[in-house]
N, C-alpha and C positions, 0 to 999 in steps of 0.2 A: 504494500500500500504506500509506503514511504517513497519508493521509486516512482510510482504512478503520480503522486502529488508533485514530486520534483519535476517530472516531465511536463505536467500541466503548467507549473510556474515558469518553466523555461520557454514554452512554446505558446504564444498568444493565440494562435489559431486553434490549437487543441483546447485551450482554456475556454475560448468562446464557444466552441462546439459542445464542450461538457456543460457549460453554464446554461446553454439553450436546450439541453436534453438530447442533442444529436449524437453524443458520444457516450457510450457505456463502458465502464471500467470492468474488464473481464475478471471474474472471480469475486467481485465486491457486490454484496446484496444491495438491492434497490434502495432500501431504507438508509443504508450507510452512505450511498451516493447522494441522496437527498440531504442528509445531514451535512455532508461535505460542501454541497452547494450553498447551504444556509450559512455555514461558517465563512466561506469565501466571499459570499455576498455581503455579510456583515463587516468583514474586514475591509472591503472596498469602500463601504459607506463612511467609515471612520467613526470616531467617538462622538462627533457632533450630533449624530442622529439618535443617541441614547437619551432617555429621559428617566428621571427618578421620581417615583411616587412613594412618599413616606406613609407609614401607618399612623393613624391617629388614635 
């Protein structure tokens, strides 16, 4: 999995295909691929998009 992620980070075309669901990672369950997309998407958006809601 580590090597697959490194390949995605090195190749913008592969990353775009993966992020749009046109590339499936062999041997990686769909749920893990969706989780990886979520992590990569959140890392691209940056910390400015996060909000904090405190408990009252």
